[in-house]
C-alpha positions, 0 to 999 in steps of 0.5 A, a space after each residue: 491051806 493056800 496061805 500055808 502053802 504060800 509060806 511054805 514056797 517062801 520059806 523054801 525059797 528063802 532057805 535056798 538062797 541061804 544054802 550057799 553057806 558050808 555050815 548050811 546044808 544045800 536044799 535040794 527040792 521041796 513039794 507039798 504031798 497030800 497036803 504035807 509039806 516037804 524040804 529034801 535037803 543035803 545029808 551032813 554026817 554028824 551027831 546031834 548035840 543031844 546024841 554027844 551028851 547022851 553017848 559022853 556026858 555033859 560036856 565041859 564049858 570050853 567045849 560049849 563055848 567052842 560049839 557056839 562060837 563055831 555059829 556066830 558066822 551062820 548066824 551073822 550069814 543068815 542076818 546080814 540076808 535079814 533073815 531071822 533063825 527060829 
């Protein structure tokens, strides 16, 4: 359990550094309670891709391309800091 706590704290600290990008929610706090790990992040209003598809159906290729292109800056930002996104 101690190893998991150490890893969790390390990852939370990395996330707190990354939260200064407009596409990454700020990490407000993190803690362990009753051997459970918690991250408290900024709430960003919007829809998940799953909800978009459920509500509007399968999206056209142009929507998919536009969505993927919008992710490139944040992936570049993360990778430039030596972090590999899972």
